[in-house]
N, C-alpha and C positions, 0 to 999 in steps of 0.2 A: 133096571128103573131106567123104561122108555122115556127120554125128551125129545118134545115134540116143540118146534119153535117155528111161527108164522110171522112175516112180515107183512103188514097190509097198509091202506088208507084205513080212517077213519072207520069204525065199524060201531054199531047200536050194542050196548049191553045186551039187547036178546042173541045179535049175530054171535056175540062172542060166548054166550052160552053154550047155542049150539055147535059151533066149532069146537068148545071144550070138550061136551058130552060126545060127540060123534068122532072127535080124533082118540079119545080114550076109548070107547068102545072098539073101535077100531085097530087100534095098537093092541089093546089087552087081547083080543080075540087071535089076530095072527100071531102075537108073539105065546099066549098062553099063561102072561102073568096077570095077577091080578090087577083091576082098574086103580085099586088107591095107591100104588107104584106107578102110573102114568103122569107125567107133569108137562102142562101143556103151557109156552110161555105166547103170549100174543102182543107184539109188537108194532104200536101202530106211528106211520111215518105221515108227517104233513107232507102236502105235494109240492112244497117248496124247499124239501131236503132229499127230493129223488129225481135223479135224472137218467132219461132215457134217450138214446140215439144222441147224446150230446146238447139236449136239452131240460131245463126242468120241466115237470109233468103239470106244473102252474101255469108254465109259461104256454107249451103246447095246448094247455085246454081252452086257453084264453084266443087262440085261434082257431079253433072249431066255431 
C-alpha cells in the first residue's frame, strides 16, 4: 500500500483532486499495484507556520 504525503500552501479543491488522481495513477503504474491501494494525504500549511531561511514565509511575502 503506497502512501504519498504532500505538504503545501492552501490549494483549491480542484488542485487537490488533480494531485490525488495523478499521484495515484503514477504510483500504481510504477509499482504495479492497483490504484485502490494508493493513499494520498495532502496537508495544507498556513504561511505563518512555515519558515525558510530563518523567516516565516508570510513575512517574506510582505517584503516583496
